C-alpha positions as CSV (number, residue, x, y, z in Angstrom):
1,X,-26.9,3.3,-38.3
2,X,-27.2,2.8,-34.6
3,X,-30.0,4.5,-32.7
4,X,-29.3,7.8,-31.1
5,X,-28.9,6.4,-27.5
6,X,-26.7,3.5,-28.6
7,X,-24.6,5.7,-30.7
8,X,-23.9,8.1,-27.7
9,X,-22.8,5.4,-25.6
10,X,-20.4,4.2,-28.4
11,X,-19.2,7.6,-28.8
12,X,-18.5,8.0,-25.0
13,X,-16.7,4.8,-24.9
14,X,-14.4,5.9,-27.8
15,X,-13.8,9.3,-26.2
16,X,-12.7,7.6,-22.9
17,X,-10.4,5.1,-24.8
18,X,-7.8,7.8,-25.8
19,X,-7.1,11.4,-25.4
20,X,-7.6,13.0,-28.9
21,X,-9.9,11.9,-31.7
22,X,-9.8,13.4,-35.3
23,X,-13.4,14.1,-36.1
24,X,-13.1,12.4,-39.5
25,X,-11.9,9.1,-37.7
26,X,-14.8,9.3,-35.1
27,X,-17.4,9.8,-37.8
28,X,-15.9,6.9,-39.6
29,X,-15.9,4.6,-36.6
30,X,-19.5,5.5,-35.8
31,X,-20.5,5.4,-39.5
32,X,-22.2,8.9,-39.3
33,X,-21.7,12.1,-40.9
34,X,-19.6,15.0,-39.6
35,X,-22.9,17.0,-39.0
36,X,-24.3,14.0,-36.9
37,X,-21.2,13.6,-34.9
38,X,-21.5,17.5,-34.0
39,X,-24.9,16.9,-32.8
40,X,-24.0,13.9,-30.8
41,X,-21.1,15.8,-29.2
42,X,-23.6,18.5,-28.2
43,X,-25.9,16.1,-26.7
44,X,-23.1,14.7,-24.5
45,X,-22.3,18.3,-23.4
46,X,-25.8,18.6,-22.4
47,X,-25.5,15.6,-20.2
48,X,-22.6,17.0,-18.4
49,X,-19.7,15.5,-20.3
50,X,-17.0,18.0,-21.0
51,X,-16.1,17.4,-24.6
52,X,-13.6,19.9,-26.0
53,X,-13.1,20.6,-29.6
54,X,-9.4,20.2,-30.6
55,X,-8.0,22.7,-33.1
56,X,-5.7,21.5,-35.8
57,X,-5.7,20.7,-39.6
58,X,-8.0,17.8,-39.0
59,X,-9.9,19.1,-36.0
60,X,-11.2,16.6,-33.4
61,X,-12.6,16.0,-29.9
62,X,-11.3,15.4,-26.3
63,X,-13.1,14.2,-23.2
64,X,-11.7,16.7,-20.6
65,X,-12.2,17.0,-16.9
66,X,-15.2,18.7,-15.7
67,X,-16.7,20.1,-12.5
68,X,-18.5,17.1,-11.5
69,X,-18.2,13.3,-12.2
70,X,-20.5,12.2,-15.0
71,X,-21.6,8.5,-15.6
72,X,-18.7,6.5,-16.9
73,X,-18.4,3.4,-19.0
74,X,-16.2,0.5,-18.3
75,X,-15.4,-2.6,-20.1
76,X,-15.5,-6.0,-18.4
77,X,-12.0,-6.1,-17.2
78,X,-12.1,-2.5,-16.0
79,X,-15.3,-3.2,-14.0
80,X,-13.8,-6.3,-12.4
81,X,-10.7,-4.5,-11.5
82,X,-12.6,-1.6,-10.1
83,X,-14.9,-3.8,-8.0
84,X,-11.8,-5.8,-6.5
85,X,-10.1,-2.5,-5.7
86,X,-13.1,-1.3,-3.9
87,X,-13.3,-4.5,-1.8
88,X,-9.7,-4.1,-1.0
89,X,-10.3,-0.3,0.1
90,X,-12.5,-1.6,2.9
91,X,-9.3,-3.1,4.7
92,X,-6.9,-0.2,3.6
93,X,-7.3,1.8,6.7
94,X,-7.8,5.0,4.8
95,X,-11.1,5.9,6.4
96,X,-13.1,5.5,3.2
97,X,-14.9,2.1,4.0
98,X,-18.4,3.4,3.9
99,X,-17.6,5.4,0.6
100,X,-16.0,2.2,-1.0
101,X,-18.9,0.1,0.2
102,X,-21.5,2.3,-1.5
103,X,-19.5,2.7,-4.6
104,X,-19.2,-1.1,-4.9
105,X,-22.9,-1.6,-4.4
106,X,-23.5,1.1,-7.4
107,X,-21.0,-0.7,-9.6
108,X,-22.4,-4.3,-8.8
109,X,-26.2,-3.2,-9.3
110,X,-25.5,-2.3,-13.0
111,X,-23.2,-5.2,-13.8
112,X,-24.2,-7.9,-16.1
113,X,-24.8,-11.3,-14.2
114,X,-21.5,-12.8,-15.7
115,X,-19.5,-10.0,-14.2
116,X,-21.2,-10.2,-10.7
117,X,-20.5,-14.0,-10.7
118,X,-16.7,-13.1,-11.2
119,X,-16.7,-10.5,-8.3
120,X,-18.7,-12.7,-6.0
121,X,-16.1,-15.5,-6.6
122,X,-13.4,-13.2,-5.4
123,X,-14.2,-12.2,-1.8
124,X,-11.7,-10.0,0.0
125,X,-11.8,-11.0,3.7
126,X,-10.8,-8.6,6.6
127,X,-9.1,-10.7,9.3
128,X,-9.5,-9.3,12.7
129,X,-6.5,-8.5,14.8
130,X,-5.9,-10.7,17.8
131,X,-5.4,-7.6,20.0
132,X,-8.3,-5.8,21.3
133,X,-7.3,-2.4,20.1
134,X,-8.9,-1.5,16.6
135,X,-6.9,-1.0,13.4
136,X,-5.8,2.7,13.2
137,X,-7.6,4.7,10.7
138,X,-6.1,7.7,8.8
139,X,-8.3,10.7,8.1
140,X,-8.7,11.2,4.4
141,X,-7.8,14.8,4.5
142,X,-4.4,13.9,6.0
143,X,-3.9,11.4,3.2
144,X,-4.9,13.8,0.6
145,X,-2.6,16.6,2.1
146,X,0.4,14.3,2.2
147,X,-0.3,12.9,-1.3
148,X,-0.4,16.5,-2.7
149,X,2.8,17.4,-0.9
150,X,4.6,14.4,-2.3
151,X,3.4,15.1,-5.8
152,X,4.3,18.9,-5.5
153,X,7.7,18.1,-3.6
154,X,6.8,20.6,-1.0
155,X,8.2,20.5,2.5
156,X,5.7,19.5,5.2
157,X,5.5,20.3,8.8
158,X,3.5,18.1,11.1
159,X,2.9,17.1,14.7
160,X,3.7,13.3,15.2
161,X,2.2,11.7,18.2
162,X,4.5,9.1,19.7
163,X,3.7,5.4,19.9
164,X,3.9,5.4,23.7
165,X,2.6,8.9,25.1
166,X,4.0,8.0,28.4
167,X,7.6,8.5,27.4
168,X,7.0,12.3,27.0
169,X,7.3,14.5,30.0
170,X,4.3,16.1,31.3
171,X,3.7,19.4,29.7
172,X,6.3,19.1,27.1
173,X,5.4,19.8,23.6
174,X,7.9,18.8,21.0
175,X,8.5,21.0,17.9
176,X,6.9,20.0,14.7
177,X,8.7,17.6,12.3
178,X,10.0,19.2,9.0
179,X,10.5,16.6,6.3
180,X,10.7,16.4,2.5
181,X,7.8,13.8,1.7
182,X,8.8,11.2,-0.9
183,X,6.4,8.4,-0.7
184,X,3.0,7.4,0.7
185,X,2.8,3.7,1.2
186,X,0.0,1.4,2.4
187,X,1.4,-1.7,4.2
188,X,-0.4,-4.2,6.2
189,X,-3.7,-2.1,6.6
190,X,-1.6,1.0,7.6
191,X,-0.4,4.1,5.9
192,X,3.2,5.2,6.2
193,X,5.0,8.4,5.0
194,X,8.6,7.9,3.9
195,X,10.3,11.2,4.1
196,X,13.9,12.9,4.7
197,X,13.7,14.5,8.1
198,X,15.6,17.9,7.7
199,X,16.3,18.2,11.4
200,X,17.7,14.8,11.7
201,X,19.2,14.8,8.3
202,X,18.2,11.1,7.7
203,X,15.4,9.0,6.2
204,X,12.5,8.3,8.4
205,X,9.2,6.4,8.3
206,X,6.1,7.8,9.9
207,X,2.7,6.4,10.6
208,X,0.2,8.5,8.9
209,X,-2.4,7.9,11.4
210,X,-0.2,9.7,14.1
211,X,0.5,12.7,11.8
212,X,-1.3,16.1,12.0
213,X,-0.2,18.3,9.4
214,X,0.4,22.1,9.8
215,X,-0.3,24.7,7.3
216,X,0.9,26.0,5.0
217,X,3.5,23.7,3.4
218,X,7.0,24.8,2.9
219,X,9.2,25.5,0.0
220,X,9.7,23.0,-2.9
221,X,12.7,20.8,-2.8
222,X,14.6,18.7,-5.4
223,X,14.5,14.9,-5.9
224,X,16.6,13.0,-3.3
225,X,17.6,9.5,-4.0
226,X,16.1,6.8,-1.6
227,X,18.6,4.2,-0.4
228,X,18.2,1.2,-2.7
229,X,15.8,3.2,-5.1
230,X,13.1,0.8,-4.0
231,X,10.5,2.1,-1.6
232,X,9.0,-1.4,-0.8
233,X,12.5,-2.8,-0.1
234,X,13.5,0.3,1.9
235,X,10.4,0.1,4.1
236,X,10.8,-3.7,4.6
237,X,14.4,-3.1,5.7
238,X,13.3,-0.4,8.1
239,X,10.8,-2.7,9.7
240,X,13.4,-5.4,9.9
241,X,15.8,-3.1,11.7
242,X,18.2,-2.8,8.7
243,X,19.4,0.3,6.9
244,X,19.4,0.8,3.2
245,X,18.8,-3.0,2.8
246,X,15.7,-5.2,2.8
247,X,17.5,-8.1,4.4
248,X,17.5,-8.8,8.2
249,X,20.5,-7.3,10.0
250,X,21.0,-10.6,11.8
251,X,21.0,-13.9,10.0
252,X,22.3,-17.4,11.2
253,X,22.1,-21.2,10.7
254,X,21.2,-24.1,12.8
255,X,20.5,-27.8,12.4
256,X,17.2,-29.0,13.7
257,X,16.3,-32.6,14.5
258,X,13.0,-32.4,12.4
259,X,12.3,-33.4,8.8
260,X,12.4,-30.5,6.3
261,X,8.7,-31.1,5.5
262,X,7.7,-30.2,8.9
263,X,9.9,-27.1,9.2
264,X,9.2,-25.5,5.9
265,X,5.6,-24.5,6.5
266,X,6.8,-22.5,9.5
267,X,10.1,-21.0,8.1
268,X,8.7,-17.8,6.8
269,X,11.1,-16.1,4.6
270,X,13.9,-18.6,5.7
271,X,15.5,-21.3,3.8
272,X,15.3,-25.0,4.7
273,X,17.7,-27.7,3.4
274,X,17.1,-31.3,4.0
275,X,19.9,-33.3,5.6
276,X,18.2,-36.6,6.1
277,X,14.8,-38.2,7.0
278,X,14.8,-36.4,10.6
279,X,17.3,-33.5,10.2
280,X,17.4,-30.2,8.3
281,X,19.4,-27.1,8.1
282,X,17.5,-24.0,8.7
283,X,18.7,-20.3,7.8
284,X,16.7,-17.5,9.5
285,X,16.9,-13.7,9.8
286,X,15.8,-11.4,12.6
287,X,16.1,-8.0,13.9
288,X,18.3,-9.0,16.8
289,X,20.5,-12.0,17.8
290,X,18.4,-12.9,20.9
291,X,15.2,-12.8,18.9
292,X,16.8,-14.9,16.2
293,X,17.9,-17.5,18.9
294,X,14.3,-17.4,20.2
295,X,13.0,-18.0,16.7
296,X,14.9,-21.3,16.4
297,X,13.6,-22.4,19.8
298,X,10.0,-22.1,18.7
299,X,10.4,-25.2,16.6
300,X,10.4,-27.3,19.9
301,X,13.4,-29.6,19.1
302,X,17.1,-29.8,19.6
303,X,19.0,-27.2,17.9
304,X,22.7,-27.3,16.8
305,X,24.1,-23.9,16.0
306,X,26.1,-23.7,12.7
307,X,26.8,-19.9,13.0
308,X,28.0,-17.2,13.3
309,X,29.4,-17.0,16.7
310,X,27.1,-14.1,17.6
311,X,24.2,-16.6,17.3
312,X,25.9,-19.1,19.7
313,X,26.4,-16.3,22.2
314,X,22.7,-15.3,22.0
315,X,21.7,-18.8,22.8
316,X,23.9,-18.7,25.9
317,X,22.3,-15.6,27.1
318,X,18.8,-17.0,26.2
319,X,19.6,-20.2,28.2
320,X,20.5,-18.2,31.2
321,X,17.4,-16.0,31.2
322,X,15.3,-19.1,30.7
323,X,17.0,-21.1,33.6
324,X,16.1,-18.0,35.9
325,X,12.7,-17.9,34.7
326,X,12.4,-21.6,35.5
327,X,13.7,-21.2,38.9
328,X,10.9,-18.9,39.9
329,X,10.9,-15.6,41.6
330,X,13.7,-14.9,44.3
331,X,13.3,-13.0,47.7
332,X,14.8,-9.4,47.3
Protein backbone atom coordinates (compact mmCIF):
# COMPACT_ATOMS: atom_id res chain seq x y z
CA UNK A 1 0.00 0.00 0.00
CA UNK A 2 1.22 3.49 -0.79
CA UNK A 3 2.15 5.93 1.95
CA UNK A 4 -0.58 8.37 2.91
CA UNK A 5 0.94 11.38 1.08
CA UNK A 6 1.52 9.42 -2.13
CA UNK A 7 -1.96 7.91 -1.88
CA UNK A 8 -3.55 11.35 -1.51
CA UNK A 9 -1.80 12.52 -4.68
CA UNK A 10 -3.01 9.42 -6.53
CA UNK A 11 -6.54 10.00 -5.27
CA UNK A 12 -6.46 13.65 -6.34
CA UNK A 13 -5.17 12.71 -9.79
CA UNK A 14 -8.00 10.21 -10.25
CA UNK A 15 -10.65 12.71 -9.10
CA UNK A 16 -9.34 15.24 -11.65
CA UNK A 17 -9.42 12.68 -14.46
CA UNK A 18 -13.21 12.21 -14.59
CA UNK A 19 -16.37 13.71 -13.13
CA UNK A 20 -17.81 10.92 -10.95
CA UNK A 21 -16.06 7.96 -9.34
CA UNK A 22 -17.91 5.09 -7.63
CA UNK A 23 -16.43 4.58 -4.18
CA UNK A 24 -15.74 0.89 -4.73
CA UNK A 25 -13.86 1.58 -7.96
CA UNK A 26 -11.73 4.27 -6.31
CA UNK A 27 -10.89 1.99 -3.39
CA UNK A 28 -9.93 -0.79 -5.81
CA UNK A 29 -7.71 1.53 -7.91
CA UNK A 30 -5.91 2.73 -4.78
CA UNK A 31 -5.84 -0.75 -3.21
CA UNK A 32 -7.39 0.46 0.03
CA UNK A 33 -10.50 -0.27 2.06
CA UNK A 34 -13.66 1.83 1.87
CA UNK A 35 -12.88 3.17 5.35
CA UNK A 36 -9.37 4.29 4.34
CA UNK A 37 -10.81 5.93 1.23
CA UNK A 38 -13.25 7.94 3.36
CA UNK A 39 -10.39 9.11 5.61
CA UNK A 40 -8.33 10.15 2.56
CA UNK A 41 -11.28 12.08 1.16
CA UNK A 42 -11.63 13.90 4.49
CA UNK A 43 -7.91 14.80 4.36
CA UNK A 44 -8.34 16.31 0.88
CA UNK A 45 -11.28 18.34 2.15
CA UNK A 46 -9.15 19.66 5.02
CA UNK A 47 -6.58 20.78 2.42
CA UNK A 48 -9.24 22.78 0.60
CA UNK A 49 -10.31 20.37 -2.13
CA UNK A 50 -14.14 20.37 -2.45
CA UNK A 51 -14.76 16.61 -2.75
CA UNK A 52 -18.50 15.90 -2.80
CA UNK A 53 -20.18 12.64 -1.94
CA UNK A 54 -22.34 11.40 -4.83
CA UNK A 55 -25.58 9.70 -3.88
CA UNK A 56 -26.73 6.60 -5.68
CA UNK A 57 -26.82 2.79 -5.53
CA UNK A 58 -23.03 2.55 -5.49
CA UNK A 59 -22.19 5.89 -3.92
CA UNK A 60 -19.10 7.76 -4.95
CA UNK A 61 -17.14 11.01 -5.04
CA UNK A 62 -16.75 14.06 -7.25
CA UNK A 63 -14.21 16.90 -7.25
CA UNK A 64 -16.33 20.05 -7.38
CA UNK A 65 -15.57 23.74 -7.87
CA UNK A 66 -14.70 25.56 -4.65
CA UNK A 67 -14.34 29.11 -3.37
CA UNK A 68 -10.59 29.20 -3.99
CA UNK A 69 -8.13 27.52 -6.32
CA UNK A 70 -6.34 24.60 -4.62
CA UNK A 71 -3.08 23.06 -5.87
CA UNK A 72 -3.60 21.06 -9.06
CA UNK A 73 -1.92 18.05 -10.62
CA UNK A 74 -0.98 17.86 -14.30
CA UNK A 75 0.40 15.04 -16.38
CA UNK A 76 3.35 15.71 -18.69
CA UNK A 77 1.28 16.68 -21.73
CA UNK A 78 -0.98 18.96 -19.70
CA UNK A 79 2.01 20.69 -18.08
CA UNK A 80 3.69 21.36 -21.44
CA UNK A 81 0.42 22.59 -22.98
CA UNK A 82 -0.15 24.92 -20.01
CA UNK A 83 3.36 26.38 -20.23
CA UNK A 84 3.07 27.00 -23.97
CA UNK A 85 -0.32 28.65 -23.46
CA UNK A 86 1.11 30.92 -20.77
CA UNK A 87 3.96 31.94 -23.07
CA UNK A 88 1.47 32.73 -25.81
CA UNK A 89 -0.65 34.79 -23.39
CA UNK A 90 2.20 37.28 -23.14
CA UNK A 91 1.53 38.40 -26.74
CA UNK A 92 -2.27 38.06 -26.74
CA UNK A 93 -2.95 41.71 -25.94
CA UNK A 94 -5.34 40.79 -23.13
CA UNK A 95 -3.62 42.75 -20.37
CA UNK A 96 -2.60 39.58 -18.48
CA UNK A 97 1.10 39.55 -19.34
CA UNK A 98 2.35 39.94 -15.74
CA UNK A 99 -0.03 37.30 -14.41
CA UNK A 100 0.92 34.89 -17.20
CA UNK A 101 4.63 35.41 -16.54
CA UNK A 102 4.21 34.75 -12.79
CA UNK A 103 2.08 31.67 -13.44
CA UNK A 104 4.65 30.33 -15.92
CA UNK A 105 7.44 30.84 -13.39
CA UNK A 106 5.41 28.95 -10.78
CA UNK A 107 4.68 26.04 -13.11
CA UNK A 108 8.23 25.87 -14.45
CA UNK A 109 9.73 25.85 -10.94
CA UNK A 110 8.03 22.58 -9.98
CA UNK A 111 8.51 20.86 -13.34
CA UNK A 112 10.92 17.96 -13.63
CA UNK A 113 14.04 18.72 -15.68
CA UNK A 114 12.84 16.70 -18.68
CA UNK A 115 9.78 18.93 -19.03
CA UNK A 116 11.67 22.19 -18.46
CA UNK A 117 13.94 21.26 -21.36
CA UNK A 118 10.91 20.75 -23.61
CA UNK A 119 9.47 24.12 -22.61
CA UNK A 120 12.75 25.98 -23.07
CA UNK A 121 13.09 24.46 -26.54
CA UNK A 122 9.76 26.02 -27.56
CA UNK A 123 10.24 29.78 -27.10
CA UNK A 124 7.44 32.12 -28.12
CA UNK A 125 8.97 35.34 -29.43
CA UNK A 126 7.09 38.64 -29.45
CA UNK A 127 8.06 40.60 -32.56
CA UNK A 128 7.89 44.35 -32.09
CA UNK A 129 5.72 46.34 -34.44
CA UNK A 130 7.52 48.51 -36.98
CA UNK A 131 5.47 51.60 -36.12
CA UNK A 132 6.17 53.51 -32.90
CA UNK A 133 2.74 53.15 -31.33
CA UNK A 134 2.43 50.26 -28.86
CA UNK A 135 0.21 47.24 -29.37
CA UNK A 136 -3.24 48.08 -27.96
CA UNK A 137 -4.10 46.39 -24.70
CA UNK A 138 -7.58 45.31 -23.64
CA UNK A 139 -8.74 45.66 -20.06
CA UNK A 140 -9.28 42.18 -18.62
CA UNK A 141 -12.59 43.31 -17.15
CA UNK A 142 -13.82 44.26 -20.63
CA UNK A 143 -12.91 40.83 -22.00
CA UNK A 144 -14.65 39.12 -19.09
CA UNK A 145 -17.78 41.24 -19.51
CA UNK A 146 -17.97 40.59 -23.26
CA UNK A 147 -17.26 36.89 -22.82
CA UNK A 148 -20.03 36.60 -20.22
CA UNK A 149 -22.50 38.35 -22.54
CA UNK A 150 -21.56 36.04 -25.42
CA UNK A 151 -22.08 32.99 -23.22
CA UNK A 152 -25.39 34.26 -21.79
CA UNK A 153 -26.60 35.61 -25.17
CA UNK A 154 -27.44 39.00 -23.71
CA UNK A 155 -27.60 42.28 -25.64
CA UNK A 156 -24.68 44.57 -24.87
CA UNK A 157 -24.54 48.37 -24.94
CA UNK A 158 -21.16 50.02 -25.21
CA UNK A 159 -19.30 53.13 -26.31
CA UNK A 160 -16.91 52.51 -29.20
CA UNK A 161 -14.09 54.99 -29.76
CA UNK A 162 -13.32 55.59 -33.45
CA UNK A 163 -10.00 54.70 -35.05
CA UNK A 164 -9.54 58.37 -36.01
CA UNK A 165 -11.08 60.69 -33.36
CA UNK A 166 -10.60 63.70 -35.64
CA UNK A 167 -13.46 62.55 -37.87
CA UNK A 168 -15.92 63.26 -35.04
CA UNK A 169 -17.40 66.70 -34.74
CA UNK A 170 -16.24 68.59 -31.62
CA UNK A 171 -18.66 68.18 -28.74
CA UNK A 172 -20.68 65.45 -30.41
CA UNK A 173 -21.28 62.28 -28.41
CA UNK A 174 -22.53 59.33 -30.47
CA UNK A 175 -25.17 57.08 -28.92
CA UNK A 176 -24.01 53.75 -27.50
CA UNK A 177 -23.93 50.76 -29.83
CA UNK A 178 -26.49 48.02 -29.19
CA UNK A 179 -25.39 44.59 -30.36
CA UNK A 180 -26.02 40.89 -30.00
CA UNK A 181 -22.53 39.56 -29.18
CA UNK A 182 -21.76 36.23 -30.85
CA UNK A 183 -17.99 35.68 -30.80
CA UNK A 184 -14.93 37.08 -29.02
CA UNK A 185 -11.90 36.40 -31.22
CA UNK A 186 -8.14 36.91 -30.82
CA UNK A 187 -6.36 37.70 -34.08
CA UNK A 188 -2.87 39.05 -34.63
CA UNK A 189 -2.39 40.16 -31.02
CA UNK A 190 -5.74 41.99 -30.92
CA UNK A 191 -9.19 41.05 -29.64
CA UNK A 192 -12.35 41.54 -31.70
CA UNK A 193 -16.05 41.25 -30.95
CA UNK A 194 -18.15 39.80 -33.77
CA UNK A 195 -21.75 40.92 -33.22
CA UNK A 196 -25.08 41.70 -34.86
CA UNK A 197 -25.64 45.46 -34.73
CA UNK A 198 -29.29 46.00 -33.80
CA UNK A 199 -29.45 49.61 -35.07
CA UNK A 200 -27.68 48.95 -38.38
CA UNK A 201 -29.24 45.51 -38.84
CA UNK A 202 -26.00 43.96 -40.02
CA UNK A 203 -22.97 42.06 -38.78
CA UNK A 204 -20.14 44.18 -37.42
CA UNK A 205 -16.60 43.60 -36.10
CA UNK A 206 -15.44 45.80 -33.20
CA UNK A 207 -11.96 46.22 -31.73
CA UNK A 208 -12.28 45.17 -28.09
CA UNK A 209 -9.67 47.71 -26.94
CA UNK A 210 -12.00 50.48 -28.15
CA UNK A 211 -15.05 49.15 -26.30
CA UNK A 212 -16.32 50.62 -23.03
CA UNK A 213 -19.27 48.47 -21.86
CA UNK A 214 -22.32 50.04 -20.29
CA UNK A 215 -24.29 48.36 -17.53
CA UNK A 216 -26.58 46.60 -17.30
CA UNK A 217 -26.71 44.14 -20.18
CA UNK A 218 -29.91 43.93 -22.17
CA UNK A 219 -32.42 41.15 -22.78
CA UNK A 220 -31.48 37.68 -23.97
CA UNK A 221 -31.58 36.93 -27.69
CA UNK A 222 -31.94 33.82 -29.82
CA UNK A 223 -29.04 32.41 -31.83
CA UNK A 224 -28.46 34.08 -35.21
CA UNK A 225 -26.59 32.29 -37.99
CA UNK A 226 -23.25 33.86 -38.90
CA UNK A 227 -22.64 34.15 -42.68
CA UNK A 228 -20.65 31.10 -43.70
CA UNK A 229 -21.02 29.66 -40.17
CA UNK A 230 -17.26 29.96 -39.69
CA UNK A 231 -16.15 32.86 -37.51
CA UNK A 232 -12.49 32.63 -38.63
CA UNK A 233 -13.45 32.77 -42.32
CA UNK A 234 -15.95 35.54 -41.64
CA UNK A 235 -13.39 37.67 -39.82
CA UNK A 236 -10.78 37.09 -42.52
CA UNK A 237 -13.32 38.10 -45.17
CA UNK A 238 -14.18 41.33 -43.36
CA UNK A 239 -10.52 42.27 -43.11
CA UNK A 240 -10.14 41.57 -46.80
CA UNK A 241 -13.12 43.74 -47.66
CA UNK A 242 -15.50 40.95 -48.70
CA UNK A 243 -18.90 40.19 -47.24
CA UNK A 244 -19.83 36.65 -46.27
CA UNK A 245 -16.73 35.08 -47.86
CA UNK A 246 -13.12 34.65 -46.83
CA UNK A 247 -11.91 35.34 -50.38
CA UNK A 248 -10.61 38.68 -51.62
CA UNK A 249 -13.25 40.83 -53.35
CA UNK A 250 -10.79 41.50 -56.21
CA UNK A 251 -8.71 38.76 -57.81
CA UNK A 252 -6.67 38.85 -61.02
CA UNK A 253 -3.93 37.15 -63.03
CA UNK A 254 -0.76 38.43 -64.67
CA UNK A 255 2.40 37.02 -66.23
CA UNK A 256 5.68 38.14 -64.67
CA UNK A 257 9.10 37.96 -66.32
CA UNK A 258 10.58 36.13 -63.36
CA UNK A 259 11.09 32.45 -62.55
CA UNK A 260 8.42 30.89 -60.37
CA UNK A 261 11.03 30.11 -57.70
CA UNK A 262 11.73 33.85 -57.28
CA UNK A 263 8.04 34.80 -57.02
CA UNK A 264 6.64 32.03 -54.80
CA UNK A 265 8.31 33.11 -51.53
CA UNK A 266 6.67 36.55 -51.83
CA UNK A 267 3.25 35.56 -53.24
CA UNK A 268 1.47 35.28 -49.89
CA UNK A 269 -1.80 33.44 -50.43
CA UNK A 270 -1.50 33.81 -54.21
CA UNK A 271 -0.78 30.98 -56.62
CA UNK A 272 2.24 30.76 -58.93
CA UNK A 273 2.42 28.69 -62.13
CA UNK A 274 5.74 28.24 -63.93
CA UNK A 275 5.58 29.06 -67.66
CA UNK A 276 9.27 28.64 -68.40
CA UNK A 277 12.67 29.33 -66.89
CA UNK A 278 12.06 33.10 -66.71
CA UNK A 279 8.26 33.48 -66.80
CA UNK A 280 5.41 32.60 -64.46
CA UNK A 281 1.70 33.25 -64.06
CA UNK A 282 0.71 34.85 -60.75
CA UNK A 283 -2.83 34.96 -59.34
CA UNK A 284 -3.37 37.42 -56.49
CA UNK A 285 -6.23 38.89 -54.50
CA UNK A 286 -6.70 42.24 -52.79
CA UNK A 287 -9.35 44.50 -51.28
CA UNK A 288 -9.45 46.83 -54.34
CA UNK A 289 -8.36 46.82 -57.98
CA UNK A 290 -5.80 49.66 -57.59
CA UNK A 291 -4.19 47.90 -54.63
CA UNK A 292 -4.10 44.66 -56.64
CA UNK A 293 -2.35 46.39 -59.55
CA UNK A 294 0.16 47.88 -57.11
CA UNK A 295 0.80 44.43 -55.61
CA UNK A 296 1.85 43.08 -59.01
CA UNK A 297 4.19 46.06 -59.47
CA UNK A 298 6.00 45.25 -56.22
CA UNK A 299 7.83 42.38 -57.96
CA UNK A 300 9.89 44.92 -59.93
CA UNK A 301 9.59 43.35 -63.36
CA UNK A 302 7.52 43.57 -66.55
CA UNK A 303 3.87 42.64 -66.04
CA UNK A 304 1.52 41.23 -68.68
CA UNK A 305 -2.08 41.45 -67.49
CA UNK A 306 -4.17 38.33 -68.17
CA UNK A 307 -7.40 39.56 -66.64
CA UNK A 308 -9.98 40.56 -65.75
CA UNK A 309 -10.54 43.89 -67.55
CA UNK A 310 -10.95 45.71 -64.23
CA UNK A 311 -7.33 44.87 -63.39
CA UNK A 312 -6.14 46.30 -66.72
CA UNK A 313 -8.09 49.52 -66.04
CA UNK A 314 -6.55 49.73 -62.58
CA UNK A 315 -3.08 49.49 -64.12
CA UNK A 316 -3.93 52.39 -66.47
CA UNK A 317 -5.06 54.55 -63.56
CA UNK A 318 -2.00 53.60 -61.54
CA UNK A 319 0.28 54.48 -64.49
CA UNK A 320 -1.26 57.95 -64.74
CA UNK A 321 -0.79 58.64 -61.03
CA UNK A 322 2.79 57.35 -61.14
CA UNK A 323 3.55 59.54 -64.15
CA UNK A 324 2.25 62.63 -62.33
CA UNK A 325 4.29 61.72 -59.27
CA UNK A 326 7.42 61.30 -61.41
CA UNK A 327 6.86 64.70 -63.05
CA UNK A 328 7.15 66.40 -59.68
CA UNK A 329 5.03 69.17 -58.11
CA UNK A 330 3.28 71.64 -60.40
CA UNK A 331 2.58 75.31 -59.78
CA UNK A 332 -0.91 76.08 -58.56
